[in-house]
PDB file of N, H, CA, C and O in Angstrom:
ATOM      1  N   MET A   1      35.583  93.679 -95.022  1.00  0.00           N
ATOM      2  CA  MET A   1      36.861  92.132 -94.655  1.00  0.00           C
ATOM      3  C   MET A   1      37.757  91.924 -96.348  1.00  0.00           C
ATOM      4  O   MET A   1      37.132  92.128 -97.389  1.00  0.00           O
ATOM      5  N   ALA A   2      38.866  91.611 -96.359  1.00  0.00           N
ATOM      6  H   ALA A   2      39.374  91.445 -95.513  1.00  0.00           H
ATOM      7  CA  ALA A   2      39.583  91.399 -96.970  1.00  0.00           C
ATOM      8  C   ALA A   2      40.582  90.265 -96.831  1.00  0.00           C
ATOM      9  O   ALA A   2      41.727  90.507 -96.450  1.00  0.00           O
ATOM     10  N   PHE A   3      40.077  88.692 -97.212  1.00  0.00           N
ATOM     11  H   PHE A   3      39.147  88.494 -97.522  1.00  0.00           H
ATOM     12  CA  PHE A   3      40.895  87.768 -96.331  1.00  0.00           C
ATOM     13  C   PHE A   3      42.379  88.038 -97.572  1.00  0.00           C
ATOM     14  O   PHE A   3      42.311  87.874 -98.790  1.00  0.00           O
ATOM     15  N   GLU A   4      43.405  88.405 -96.911  1.00  0.00           N
ATOM     16  H   GLU A   4      43.461  88.538 -95.921  1.00  0.00           H
ATOM     17  CA  GLU A   4      44.341  88.572 -97.816  1.00  0.00           C
ATOM     18  C   GLU A   4      45.181  87.152 -97.620  1.00  0.00           C
ATOM     19  O   GLU A   4      45.725  86.938 -98.703  1.00  0.00           O
ATOM     20  N   ARG A   5      45.428  86.350 -96.908  1.00  0.00           N
ATOM     21  H   ARG A   5      44.985  86.524 -96.029  1.00  0.00           H
ATOM     22  CA  ARG A   5      45.457  85.013 -96.939  1.00  0.00           C
ATOM     23  C   ARG A   5      45.201  84.130 -97.424  1.00  0.00           C
ATOM     24  O   ARG A   5      45.934  83.148 -97.549  1.00  0.00           O
ATOM     25  N   ILE A   6      43.578  84.311 -98.009  1.00  0.00           N
ATOM     26  H   ILE A   6      42.983  85.109 -97.907  1.00  0.00           H
ATOM     27  CA  ILE A   6      43.354  83.120 -98.887  1.00  0.00           C
ATOM     28  C   ILE A   6      43.282  83.806 -99.897  1.00  0.00           C
ATOM     29  O   ILE A   6      42.955  84.992 -99.944  1.00  0.00           O
ATOM     30  N   THR A   7      43.773  82.668-101.344  1.00  0.00           N
ATOM     31  H   THR A   7      44.038  81.704-101.306  1.00  0.00           H
ATOM     32  CA  THR A   7      43.207  83.186-102.812  1.00  0.00           C
ATOM     33  C   THR A   7      43.140  82.272-103.232  1.00  0.00           C
ATOM     34  O   THR A   7      43.265  81.305-102.480  1.00  0.00           O
ATOM     35  N   VAL A   8      42.929  82.071-104.523  1.00  0.00           N
ATOM     36  H   VAL A   8      42.828  82.856-105.134  1.00  0.00           H
ATOM     37  CA  VAL A   8      41.691  81.720-105.584  1.00  0.00           C
ATOM     38  C   VAL A   8      42.340  81.464-106.413  1.00  0.00           C
ATOM     39  O   VAL A   8      42.607  82.638-106.671  1.00  0.00           O
ATOM     40  N   ASP A   9      43.132  80.684-107.456  1.00  0.00           N
ATOM     41  H   ASP A   9      42.915  79.731-107.246  1.00  0.00           H
ATOM     42  CA  ASP A   9      43.039  81.180-108.263  1.00  0.00           C
ATOM     43  C   ASP A   9      42.698  79.881-110.180  1.00  0.00           C
ATOM     44  O   ASP A   9      43.703  79.288-110.571  1.00  0.00           O
ATOM     45  N   PRO A  10      41.587  79.710-110.878  1.00  0.00           N
ATOM     46  CA  PRO A  10      41.386  78.887-111.733  1.00  0.00           C
ATOM     47  C   PRO A  10      42.633  77.568-111.745  1.00  0.00           C
ATOM     48  O   PRO A  10      42.430  76.360-111.869  1.00  0.00           O
ATOM     49  N   THR A  11      43.716  78.166-111.602  1.00  0.00           N
ATOM     50  H   THR A  11      43.881  79.147-111.502  1.00  0.00           H
ATOM     51  CA  THR A  11      44.627  76.869-112.183  1.00  0.00           C
ATOM     52  C   THR A  11      45.211  75.982-111.455  1.00  0.00           C
ATOM     53  O   THR A  11      46.102  75.218-111.824  1.00  0.00           O
ATOM     54  N   ARG A  12      44.720  76.059-110.381  1.00  0.00           N
ATOM     55  H   ARG A  12      43.996  76.680-110.081  1.00  0.00           H
ATOM     56  CA  ARG A  12      45.592  75.586-109.067  1.00  0.00           C
ATOM     57  C   ARG A  12      44.484  75.262-108.377  1.00  0.00           C
ATOM     58  O   ARG A  12      43.513  76.017-108.324  1.00  0.00           O
ATOM     59  N   MET A  13      44.559  73.567-107.513  1.00  0.00           N
ATOM     60  H   MET A  13      45.348  72.954-107.556  1.00  0.00           H
ATOM     61  CA  MET A  13      43.874  73.095-106.769  1.00  0.00           C
ATOM     62  C   MET A  13      42.375  72.937-108.143  1.00  0.00           C
ATOM     63  O   MET A  13      42.110  71.767-108.417  1.00  0.00           O
ATOM     64  N   GLY A  14      41.977  73.444-108.493  1.00  0.00           N
ATOM     65  H   GLY A  14      42.192  74.395-108.271  1.00  0.00           H
ATOM     66  CA  GLY A  14      40.721  72.429-109.149  1.00  0.00           C
ATOM     67  C   GLY A  14      39.531  74.332-108.957  1.00  0.00           C
ATOM     68  O   GLY A  14      38.313  74.501-109.015  1.00  0.00           O
ATOM     69  N   GLY A  15      40.645  75.297-108.744  1.00  0.00           N
ATOM     70  H   GLY A  15      41.635  75.159-108.697  1.00  0.00           H
ATOM     71  CA  GLY A  15      39.945  76.686-108.339  1.00  0.00           C
ATOM     72  C   GLY A  15      39.734  76.715-106.632  1.00  0.00           C
ATOM     73  O   GLY A  15      39.599  77.910-106.366  1.00  0.00           O
ATOM     74  N   LEU A  16      39.687  76.281-105.941  1.00  0.00           N
ATOM     75  H   LEU A  16      39.797  75.311-106.157  1.00  0.00           H
ATOM     76  CA  LEU A  16      38.764  75.673-104.294  1.00  0.00           C
ATOM     77  C   LEU A  16      40.583  76.612-103.614  1.00  0.00           C
ATOM     78  O   LEU A  16      41.790  76.431-103.775  1.00  0.00           O
ATOM     79  N   PRO A  17      39.657  77.606-102.838  1.00  0.00           N
ATOM     80  CA  PRO A  17      40.481  78.376-101.955  1.00  0.00           C
ATOM     81  C   PRO A  17      41.397  78.198-101.081  1.00  0.00           C
ATOM     82  O   PRO A  17      41.336  77.846 -99.903  1.00  0.00           O
ATOM     83  N   CYS A  18      42.034  78.398-101.579  1.00  0.00           N
ATOM     84  H   CYS A  18      42.083  78.684-102.537  1.00  0.00           H
ATOM     85  CA  CYS A  18      43.635  78.045-100.906  1.00  0.00           C
ATOM     86  C   CYS A  18      44.364  78.647 -99.668  1.00  0.00           C
ATOM     87  O   CYS A  18      43.624  78.994 -98.747  1.00  0.00           O
ATOM     88  N   ILE A  19      46.051  78.869 -99.469  1.00  0.00           N
ATOM     89  H   ILE A  19      46.652  78.588-100.217  1.00  0.00           H
ATOM     90  CA  ILE A  19      45.936  79.612 -98.092  1.00  0.00           C
ATOM     91  C   ILE A  19      47.361  80.221 -99.487  1.00  0.00           C
ATOM     92  O   ILE A  19      47.887  79.723-100.483  1.00  0.00           O
ATOM     93  N   ARG A  20      47.435  81.328 -98.845  1.00  0.00           N
ATOM     94  H   ARG A  20      47.009  81.733 -98.036  1.00  0.00           H
ATOM     95  CA  ARG A  20      48.460  82.143 -99.202  1.00  0.00           C
ATOM     96  C   ARG A  20      49.322  81.398-100.356  1.00  0.00           C
ATOM     97  O   ARG A  20      50.522  81.149-100.232  1.00  0.00           O
ATOM     98  N   GLY A  21      48.241  80.952-101.936  1.00  0.00           N
ATOM     99  H   GLY A  21      47.267  81.154-102.037  1.00  0.00           H
ATOM    100  CA  GLY A  21      48.740  80.379-103.310  1.00  0.00           C
ATOM    101  C   GLY A  21      49.364  79.277-102.593  1.00  0.00           C
ATOM    102  O   GLY A  21      50.435  79.061-103.161  1.00  0.00           O
ATOM    103  N   LEU A  22      49.246  78.676-101.859  1.00  0.00           N
ATOM    104  H   LEU A  22      48.376  78.852-101.398  1.00  0.00           H
ATOM    105  CA  LEU A  22      50.057  77.321-101.221  1.00  0.00           C
ATOM    106  C   LEU A  22      48.698  76.046-101.732  1.00  0.00           C
ATOM    107  O   LEU A  22      47.499  76.320-101.681  1.00  0.00           O
ATOM    108  N   ARG A  23      49.091  75.090-102.059  1.00  0.00           N
ATOM    109  H   ARG A  23      50.066  74.868-102.100  1.00  0.00           H
ATOM    110  CA  ARG A  23      48.692  73.628-102.497  1.00  0.00           C
ATOM    111  C   ARG A  23      47.706  73.321-101.070  1.00  0.00           C
ATOM    112  O   ARG A  23      47.108  72.307-100.711  1.00  0.00           O
ATOM    113  N   VAL A  24      47.846  74.734-100.438  1.00  0.00           N
ATOM    114  H   VAL A  24      48.332  75.558-100.730  1.00  0.00           H
ATOM    115  CA  VAL A  24      46.057  73.919 -98.906  1.00  0.00           C
ATOM    116  C   VAL A  24      45.423  74.571 -99.091  1.00  0.00           C
ATOM    117  O   VAL A  24      45.641  75.781 -99.155  1.00  0.00           O
ATOM    118  N   THR A  25      44.012  73.814 -99.306  1.00  0.00           N
ATOM    119  H   THR A  25      43.835  72.831 -99.254  1.00  0.00           H
ATOM    120  CA  THR A  25      43.303  74.511 -99.015  1.00  0.00           C
ATOM    121  C   THR A  25      41.983  74.877 -97.692  1.00  0.00           C
ATOM    122  O   THR A  25      41.770  74.340 -96.605  1.00  0.00           O
ATOM    123  N   VAL A  26      41.307  76.012 -98.403  1.00  0.00           N
ATOM    124  H   VAL A  26      41.479  76.448 -99.286  1.00  0.00           H
ATOM    125  CA  VAL A  26      40.837  75.652 -97.025  1.00  0.00           C
ATOM    126  C   VAL A  26      40.239  74.748 -96.829  1.00  0.00           C
ATOM    127  O   VAL A  26      40.464  74.382 -95.676  1.00  0.00           O
ATOM    128  N   SER A  27      39.260  73.855 -97.524  1.00  0.00           N
ATOM    129  H   SER A  27      39.077  74.153 -98.461  1.00  0.00           H
ATOM    130  CA  SER A  27      38.936  73.209 -96.090  1.00  0.00           C
ATOM    131  C   SER A  27      39.114  71.858 -95.691  1.00  0.00           C
ATOM    132  O   SER A  27      38.588  70.920 -95.091  1.00  0.00           O
ATOM    133  N   MET A  28      40.732  72.449 -96.710  1.00  0.00           N
ATOM    134  H   MET A  28      41.159  73.210 -97.198  1.00  0.00           H
ATOM    135  CA  MET A  28      41.759  70.665 -95.766  1.00  0.00           C
ATOM    136  C   MET A  28      41.799  71.056 -94.028  1.00  0.00           C
ATOM    137  O   MET A  28      41.643  70.417 -92.987  1.00  0.00           O
ATOM    138  N   VAL A  29      42.160  72.752 -94.469  1.00  0.00           N
ATOM    139  H   VAL A  29      42.287  73.271 -95.314  1.00  0.00           H
ATOM    140  CA  VAL A  29      42.289  73.217 -92.799  1.00  0.00           C
ATOM    141  C   VAL A  29      41.761  72.977 -91.891  1.00  0.00           C
ATOM    142  O   VAL A  29      42.029  72.900 -90.692  1.00  0.00           O
ATOM    143  N   LEU A  30      40.502  72.778 -92.835  1.00  0.00           N
ATOM    144  H   LEU A  30      40.285  72.841 -93.809  1.00  0.00           H
ATOM    145  CA  LEU A  30      38.847  73.084 -91.909  1.00  0.00           C
ATOM    146  C   LEU A  30      38.197  71.609 -91.497  1.00  0.00           C
ATOM    147  O   LEU A  30      37.730  71.233 -90.422  1.00  0.00           O
ATOM    148  N   GLY A  31      38.386  70.733 -93.115  1.00  0.00           N
ATOM    149  H   GLY A  31      38.764  71.038 -93.989  1.00  0.00           H
ATOM    150  CA  GLY A  31      38.946  69.171 -92.433  1.00  0.00           C
ATOM    151  C   GLY A  31      39.839  68.659 -91.124  1.00  0.00           C
ATOM    152  O   GLY A  31      39.329  67.787 -90.421  1.00  0.00           O
ATOM    153  N   GLN A  32      40.656  68.977 -90.907  1.00  0.00           N
ATOM    154  H   GLN A  32      41.070  69.685 -91.479  1.00  0.00           H
ATOM    155  CA  GLN A  32      41.759  69.007 -90.078  1.00  0.00           C
ATOM    156  C   GLN A  32      41.353  68.871 -88.342  1.00  0.00           C
ATOM    157  O   GLN A  32      41.402  68.071 -87.407  1.00  0.00           O
ATOM    158  N   LEU A  33      40.970  70.130 -88.650  1.00  0.00           N
ATOM    159  H   LEU A  33      40.930  70.780 -89.409  1.00  0.00           H
ATOM    160  CA  LEU A  33      40.374  70.806 -87.246  1.00  0.00           C
ATOM    161  C   LEU A  33      39.434  70.234 -87.045  1.00  0.00           C
ATOM    162  O   LEU A  33      39.616  69.516 -86.062  1.00  0.00           O
ATOM    163  N   ALA A  34      38.050  70.090 -87.611  1.00  0.00           N
ATOM    164  H   ALA A  34      37.902  70.673 -88.410  1.00  0.00           H
ATOM    165  CA  ALA A  34      36.867  69.182 -87.897  1.00  0.00           C
ATOM    166  C   ALA A  34      37.001  68.011 -87.315  1.00  0.00           C
ATOM    167  O   ALA A  34      36.260  67.741 -86.369  1.00  0.00           O
ATOM    168  N   GLY A  35      38.069  66.989 -87.808  1.00  0.00           N
ATOM    169  H   GLY A  35      38.671  67.208 -88.576  1.00  0.00           H
ATOM    170  CA  GLY A  35      38.478  66.187 -87.466  1.00  0.00           C
ATOM    171  C   GLY A  35      39.194  65.876 -85.829  1.00  0.00           C
ATOM    172  O   GLY A  35      39.294  64.890 -85.098  1.00  0.00           O
ATOM    173  N   GLY A  36      39.541  67.109 -85.775  1.00  0.00           N
ATOM    174  H   GLY A  36      39.460  67.910 -86.368  1.00  0.00           H
ATOM    175  CA  GLY A  36      39.924  66.932 -84.340  1.00  0.00           C
ATOM    176  C   GLY A  36      41.113  67.474 -83.938  1.00  0.00           C
ATOM    177  O   GLY A  36      41.113  67.744 -82.737  1.00  0.00           O
ATOM    178  N   SER A  37      42.715  67.875 -84.855  1.00  0.00           N
ATOM    179  H   SER A  37      42.715  67.655 -85.830  1.00  0.00           H
ATOM    180  CA  SER A  37      43.873  67.795 -85.141  1.00  0.00           C
ATOM    181  C   SER A  37      43.514  69.819 -84.794  1.00  0.00           C
ATOM    182  O   SER A  37      42.698  70.572 -85.326  1.00  0.00           O
ATOM    183  N   SER A  38      44.821  70.137 -83.419  1.00  0.00           N
ATOM    184  H   SER A  38      45.484  69.526 -82.987  1.00  0.00           H
ATOM    185  CA  SER A  38      44.922  71.363 -83.007  1.00  0.00           C
ATOM    186  C   SER A  38      44.646  72.707 -83.668  1.00  0.00           C
ATOM    187  O   SER A  38      43.458  72.812 -83.975  1.00  0.00           O
ATOM    188  N   VAL A  39      45.193  73.484 -83.895  1.00  0.00           N
ATOM    189  H   VAL A  39      46.157  73.399 -83.645  1.00  0.00           H
ATOM    190  CA  VAL A  39      46.189  73.993 -84.890  1.00  0.00           C
ATOM    191  C   VAL A  39      47.207  73.627 -84.183  1.00  0.00           C
ATOM    192  O   VAL A  39      46.738  72.620 -83.652  1.00  0.00           O
ATOM    193  N   GLU A  40      48.288  73.723 -83.786  1.00  0.00           N
ATOM    194  H   GLU A  40      48.668  74.541 -84.217  1.00  0.00           H
ATOM    195  CA  GLU A  40      49.035  73.323 -82.810  1.00  0.00           C
ATOM    196  C   GLU A  40      49.807  71.866 -83.421  1.00  0.00           C
ATOM    197  O   GLU A  40      51.029  71.853 -83.567  1.00  0.00           O
ATOM    198  N   GLU A  41      49.116  70.888 -83.693  1.00  0.00           N
ATOM    199  H   GLU A  41      48.123  70.899 -83.575  1.00  0.00           H
ATOM    200  CA  GLU A  41      49.015  70.033 -84.361  1.00  0.00           C
ATOM    201  C   GLU A  41      49.370  70.135 -86.494  1.00  0.00           C
ATOM    202  O   GLU A  41      50.111  69.628 -87.337  1.00  0.00           O
ATOM    203  N   ILE A  42      48.559  70.857 -86.419  1.00  0.00           N
ATOM    204  H   ILE A  42      47.958  71.268 -85.734  1.00  0.00           H
ATOM    205  CA  ILE A  42      48.437  71.282 -88.288  1.00  0.00           C
ATOM    206  C   ILE A  42      49.434  72.022 -88.707  1.00  0.00           C
ATOM    207  O   ILE A  42      50.004  71.975 -89.797  1.00  0.00           O
ATOM    208  N   LEU A  43      49.737  73.096 -87.300  1.00  0.00           N
ATOM    209  H   LEU A  43      49.274  73.134 -86.414  1.00  0.00           H
ATOM    210  CA  LEU A  43      51.014  73.579 -88.287  1.00  0.00           C
ATOM    211  C   LEU A  43      52.318  73.272 -87.435  1.00  0.00           C
ATOM    212  O   LEU A  43      53.238  74.071 -87.261  1.00  0.00           O
ATOM    213  N   SER A  44      52.214  71.430 -86.719  1.00  0.00           N
ATOM    214  H   SER A  44      51.466  70.781 -86.860  1.00  0.00           H
ATOM    215  CA  SER A  44      53.621  71.149 -87.461  1.00  0.00           C
ATOM    216  C   SER A  44      53.352  70.344 -87.852  1.00  0.00           C
ATOM    217  O   SER A  44      54.206  69.534 -87.491  1.00  0.00           O
ATOM    218  N   ASP A  45      52.274  69.593 -88.772  1.00  0.00           N
ATOM    219  H   ASP A  45      51.580  70.251 -89.065  1.00  0.00           H
ATOM    220  CA  ASP A  45      52.121  68.835 -90.345  1.00  0.00           C
ATOM    221  C   ASP A  45      52.534  69.601 -90.886  1.00  0.00           C
ATOM    222  O   ASP A  45      53.432  69.112 -91.570  1.00  0.00           O
ATOM    223  N   TYR A  46      52.449  70.695 -91.061  1.00  0.00           N
ATOM    224  H   TYR A  46      51.719  71.093 -90.506  1.00  0.00           H
ATOM    225  CA  TYR A  46      52.639  71.415 -92.450  1.00  0.00           C
ATOM    226  C   TYR A  46      52.797  73.196 -91.940  1.00  0.00           C
ATOM    227  O   TYR A  46      52.054  74.177 -91.938  1.00  0.00           O
ATOM    228  N   PRO A  47      54.896  72.747 -91.348  1.00  0.00           N
ATOM    229  CA  PRO A  47      55.165  73.330 -91.081  1.00  0.00           C
ATOM    230  C   PRO A  47      54.728  74.939 -91.952  1.00  0.00           C
ATOM    231  O   PRO A  47      54.745  76.109 -91.571  1.00  0.00           O
ATOM    232  N   TYR A  48      54.440  74.426 -92.967  1.00  0.00           N
ATOM    233  H   TYR A  48      54.426  73.475 -93.276  1.00  0.00           H
ATOM    234  CA  TYR A  48      54.694  76.356 -93.468  1.00  0.00           C
ATOM    235  C   TYR A  48      53.780  76.816 -93.291  1.00  0.00           C
ATOM    236  O   TYR A  48      53.905  77.510 -94.300  1.00  0.00           O
ATOM    237  N   LEU A  49      52.834  77.132 -92.899  1.00  0.00           N
ATOM    238  H   LEU A  49      52.732  76.569 -92.080  1.00  0.00           H
ATOM    239  CA  LEU A  49      51.584  77.452 -92.681  1.00  0.00           C
ATOM    240  C   LEU A  49      52.140  78.333 -90.953  1.00  0.00           C
ATOM    241  O   LEU A  49      52.945  78.465 -90.032  1.00  0.00           O
ATOM    242  N   GLU A  50      50.849  78.695 -91.636  1.00  0.00           N
ATOM    243  H   GLU A  50      50.195  78.588 -92.385  1.00  0.00           H
ATOM    244  CA  GLU A  50      51.113  79.887 -90.340  1.00  0.00           C
ATOM    245  C   GLU A  50      50.122  79.662 -89.315  1.00  0.00           C
ATOM    246  O   GLU A  50      49.204  78.952 -89.724  1.00  0.00           O
ATOM    247  N   ARG A  51      49.994  80.091 -87.941  1.00  0.00           N
ATOM    248  H   ARG A  51      50.740  80.667 -87.609  1.00  0.00           H
ATOM    249  CA  ARG A  51      49.171  80.581 -87.342  1.00  0.00           C
ATOM    250  C   ARG A  51      47.752  80.663 -87.751  1.00  0.00           C
ATOM    251  O   ARG A  51      46.725  79.990 -87.660  1.00  0.00           O
ATOM    252  N   ALA A  52      48.325  82.273 -88.453  1.00  0.00           N
ATOM    253  H   ALA A  52      49.159  82.819 -88.527  1.00  0.00           H
ATOM    254  CA  ALA A  52      46.773  83.681 -89.659  1.00  0.00           C
ATOM    255  C   ALA A  52      46.416  82.574 -90.104  1.00  0.00           C
ATOM    256  O   ALA A  52      45.251  82.212 -89.937  1.00  0.00           O
ATOM    257  N   ASP A  53      47.399  81.722 -90.821  1.00  0.00           N
ATOM    258  H   ASP A  53      48.345  82.017 -90.956  1.00  0.00           H
ATOM    259  CA  ASP A  53      46.739  80.976 -91.799  1.00  0.00           C
ATOM    260  C   ASP A  53      45.529  80.468 -91.916  1.00  0.00           C
ATOM    261  O   ASP A  53      44.599  80.490 -92.723  1.00  0.00           O
ATOM    262  N   VAL A  54      45.989  79.656 -90.117  1.00  0.00           N
ATOM    263  H   VAL A  54      46.744  79.638 -89.462  1.00  0.00           H
ATOM    264  CA  VAL A  54      44.109  78.478 -89.173  1.00  0.00           C
ATOM    265  C   VAL A  54      43.353  79.433 -88.910  1.00  0.00           C
ATOM    266  O   VAL A  54      42.166  79.167 -88.722  1.00  0.00           O
ATOM    267  N   LEU A  55      43.727  80.585 -88.834  1.00  0.00           N
ATOM    268  H   LEU A  55      44.691  80.801 -88.987  1.00  0.00           H
ATOM    269  CA  LEU A  55      42.539  81.484 -88.155  1.00  0.00           C
ATOM    270  C   LEU A  55      42.010  82.640 -89.706  1.00  0.00           C
ATOM    271  O   LEU A  55      41.092  83.458 -89.783  1.00  0.00           O
ATOM    272  N   ALA A  56      43.113  82.194 -90.798  1.00  0.00           N
ATOM    273  H   ALA A  56      43.858  81.530 -90.736  1.00  0.00           H
ATOM    274  CA  ALA A  56      42.306  82.474 -91.794  1.00  0.00           C
ATOM    275  C   ALA A  56      41.395  81.623 -91.868  1.00  0.00           C
ATOM    276  O   ALA A  56      40.328  81.595 -91.254  1.00  0.00           O
ATOM    277  N   ALA A  57      41.779  80.960 -92.576  1.00  0.00           N
ATOM    278  H   ALA A  57      42.645  80.983 -93.075  1.00  0.00           H
ATOM    279  CA  ALA A  57      40.896  79.561 -93.103  1.00  0.00           C
ATOM    280  C   ALA A  57      39.507  79.718 -92.456  1.00  0.00           C
ATOM    281  O   ALA A  57      38.496  79.462 -93.110  1.00  0.00           O
ATOM    282  N   LEU A  58      39.462  80.032 -91.493  1.00  0.00           N
ATOM    283  H   LEU A  58      40.283  80.239 -90.962  1.00  0.00           H
ATOM    284  CA  LEU A  58      37.961  79.499 -90.116  1.00  0.00           C
ATOM    285  C   LEU A  58      36.818  80.676 -90.202  1.00  0.00           C
ATOM    286  O   LEU A  58      35.599  80.507 -90.175  1.00  0.00           O
ATOM    287  N   GLU A  59      37.943  82.607 -90.375  1.00  0.00           N
ATOM    288  H   GLU A  59      38.934  82.744 -90.397  1.00  0.00           H
ATOM    289  CA  GLU A  59      37.191  83.104 -90.487  1.00  0.00           C
ATOM    290  C   GLU A  59      36.374  82.840 -92.280  1.00  0.00           C
ATOM    291  O   GLU A  59      35.183  82.595 -92.474  1.00  0.00           O
ATOM    292  N   TYR A  60      37.354  82.976 -93.248  1.00  0.00           N
ATOM    293  H   TYR A  60      38.321  83.175 -93.091  1.00  0.00           H
ATOM    294  CA  TYR A  60      36.424  82.792 -94.417  1.00  0.00           C
ATOM    295  C   TYR A  60      35.993  81.499 -94.685  1.00  0.00           C
ATOM    296  O   TYR A  60      36.078  81.119 -95.853  1.00  0.00           O
ATOM    297  N   ALA A  61      35.397  80.488 -93.555  1.00  0.00           N
ATOM    298  H   ALA A  61      35.328  80.797 -92.606  1.00  0.00           H
ATOM    299  CA  ALA A  61      34.058  79.442 -93.740  1.00  0.00           C
ATOM    300  C   ALA A  61      33.472  80.600 -93.385  1.00  0.00           C
ATOM    301  O   ALA A  61      33.157  81.365 -94.297  1.00  0.00           O
ATOM    302  N   ALA A  62      33.144  81.057 -91.723  1.00  0.00           N
ATOM    303  H   ALA A  62      33.400  80.436 -90.982  1.00  0.00           H
ATOM    304  CA  ALA A  62      32.432  81.954 -90.882  1.00  0.00           C
ATOM    305  C   ALA A  62      32.115  83.020 -92.049  1.00  0.00           C
ATOM    306  O   ALA A  62      30.953  83.364 -91.833  1.00  0.00           O
ATOM    307  N   ALA A  63      32.322  83.316 -92.538  1.00  0.00           N
ATOM    308  H   ALA A  63      33.266  83.037 -92.714  1.00  0.00           H
ATOM    309  CA  ALA A  63      31.671  83.682 -94.149  1.00  0.00           C
ATOM    310  C   ALA A  63      30.932  83.828 -95.340  1.00  0.00           C
ATOM    311  O   ALA A  63      30.021  84.443 -95.892  1.00  0.00           O
ATOM    312  N   VAL A  64      32.384  82.337 -95.538  1.00  0.00           N
ATOM    313  H   VAL A  64      33.125  81.836 -95.089  1.00  0.00           H
ATOM    314  CA  VAL A  64      30.642  82.477 -96.241  1.00  0.00           C
ATOM    315  C   VAL A  64      30.021  80.795 -96.599  1.00  0.00           C
ATOM    316  O   VAL A  64      30.039  80.069 -97.592  1.00  0.00           O
ATOM    317  N   VAL A  65      29.335  80.647 -94.775  1.00  0.00           N
ATOM    318  H   VAL A  65      29.320  81.237 -93.967  1.00  0.00           H
ATOM    319  CA  VAL A  65      28.300  79.927 -94.680  1.00  0.00           C
ATOM    320  C   VAL A  65      27.470  81.669 -94.065  1.00  0.00           C
ATOM    321  O   VAL A  65      26.256  81.496 -94.175  1.00  0.00           O
ATOM    322  N   ASN A  66      27.641  82.567 -93.725  1.00  0.00           N
ATOM    323  H   ASN A  66      28.627  82.708 -93.636  1.00  0.00           H
ATOM    324  CA  ASN A  66      26.679  84.223 -93.868  1.00  0.00           C
ATOM    325  C   ASN A  66      26.231  83.851 -95.391  1.00  0.00           C
ATOM    326  O   ASN A  66      25.015  84.031 -95.462  1.00  0.00           O
ATOM    327  N   GLU A  67      26.781  83.380 -96.688  1.00  0.00           N
ATOM    328  H   GLU A  67      27.769  83.235 -96.630  1.00  0.00           H
ATOM    329  CA  GLU A  67      26.184  84.573 -97.510  1.00  0.00           C
ATOM    330  C   GLU A  67      26.297  84.997 -97.728  1.00  0.00           C
ATOM    331  O   GLU A  67      25.512  85.429 -98.573  1.00  0.00           O
ATOM    332  N   ARG A  68      27.879  85.962 -97.311  1.00  0.00           N
ATOM    333  H   ARG A  68      28.516  85.611 -96.625  1.00  0.00           H
ATOM    334  CA  ARG A  68      28.056  87.384 -98.346  1.00  0.00           C
ATOM    335  C   ARG A  68      29.494  87.115 -98.944  1.00  0.00           C
ATOM    336  O   ARG A  68      30.324  86.212 -98.834  1.00  0.00           O
ATOM    337  N   GLU A  69      29.402  88.420 -99.690  1.00  0.00           N
ATOM    338  H   GLU A  69      28.728  89.154 -99.780  1.00  0.00           H
ATOM    339  CA  GLU A  69      30.448  88.269-101.282  1.00  0.00           C
ATOM    340  C   GLU A  69      31.458  88.300 -99.820  1.00  0.00           C
ATOM    341  O   GLU A  69      31.449  88.705 -98.658  1.00  0.00           O
ATOM    342  N   VAL A  70      32.485  87.403-101.024  1.00  0.00           N
ATOM    343  H   VAL A  70      32.492  87.074-101.968  1.00  0.00           H
ATOM    344  CA  VAL A  70      34.167  87.422-100.201  1.00  0.00           C
ATOM    345  C   VAL A  70      35.285  87.838-101.033  1.00  0.00           C
ATOM    346  O   VAL A  70      35.241  87.069-101.994  1.00  0.00           O
ATOM    347  N   PRO A  71      36.405  88.750-101.212  1.00  0.00           N
ATOM    348  CA  PRO A  71      36.996  89.029-101.778  1.00  0.00           C
ATOM    349  C   PRO A  71      38.451  88.619-101.376  1.00  0.00           C
ATOM    350  O   PRO A  71      39.094  89.173-100.484  1.00  0.00           O
ATOM    351  N   VAL A  72      38.907  87.533-102.180  1.00  0.00           N
ATOM    352  H   VAL A  72      38.384  87.083-102.904  1.00  0.00           H
ATOM    353  CA  VAL A  72      39.802  87.209-102.326  1.00  0.00           C
ATOM    354  C   VAL A  72      40.758  87.750-102.293  1.00  0.00           C
ATOM    355  O   VAL A  72      40.539  88.955-102.416  1.00  0.00           O
ATOM    356  N   ALA A  73      42.234  87.436-102.143  1.00  0.00           N
ATOM    357  H   ALA A  73      42.412  86.457-102.043  1.00  0.00           H
ATOM    358  CA  ALA A  73      43.880  88.065-102.799  1.00  0.00           C
ATOM    359  C   ALA A  73      43.720  87.094-103.951  1.00  0.00           C
ATOM    360  O   ALA A  73      43.479  85.911-103.711  1.00  0.00           O
ATOM    361  N   ARG A  74      43.932  87.858-106.061  1.00  0.00           N
ATOM    362  H   ARG A  74      44.128  88.819-106.255  1.00  0.00           H
ATOM    363  CA  ARG A  74      44.172  87.454-107.224  1.00  0.00           C
ATOM    364  C   ARG A  74      45.551  86.707-106.712  1.00  0.00           C
ATOM    365  O   ARG A  74      46.021  86.908-105.592  1.00  0.00           O
ATOM    366  N   PRO A  75      46.121  85.837-107.662  1.00  0.00           N
ATOM    367  CA  PRO A  75      46.762  85.920-108.077  1.00  0.00           C
ATOM    368  C   PRO A  75      47.976  87.010-108.346  1.00  0.00           C
ATOM    369  O   PRO A  75      47.944  88.021-107.644  1.00  0.00           O
ATOM    370  N   ALA A  76      49.215  86.858-109.463  1.00  0.00           N
ATOM    371  H   ALA A  76      49.241  86.037-110.033  1.00  0.00           H
ATOM    372  CA  ALA A  76      49.965  88.180-110.285  1.00  0.00           C
ATOM    373  C   ALA A  76      50.043  87.910-110.928  1.00  0.00           C
ATOM    374  O   ALA A  76      50.560  88.581-111.821  1.00  0.00           O
TER     375      ALA A  76
END
């Protein structure tokens, strides 16, 4: 499974996995969800994100904790 919405760029956000090359990290999205924010609240706070981005962050996190190799998109 490739995570096309998750990108890793060593020059952006310290190389942390981000959503679609934006300066929004997967961990930020997960932290918002863990803190009790709903998907709708996250989308309201970050209007440039899409529902599929939030779901991709969750899928990515699930794959990482399963210790699988996780392919991500690289910047062009």
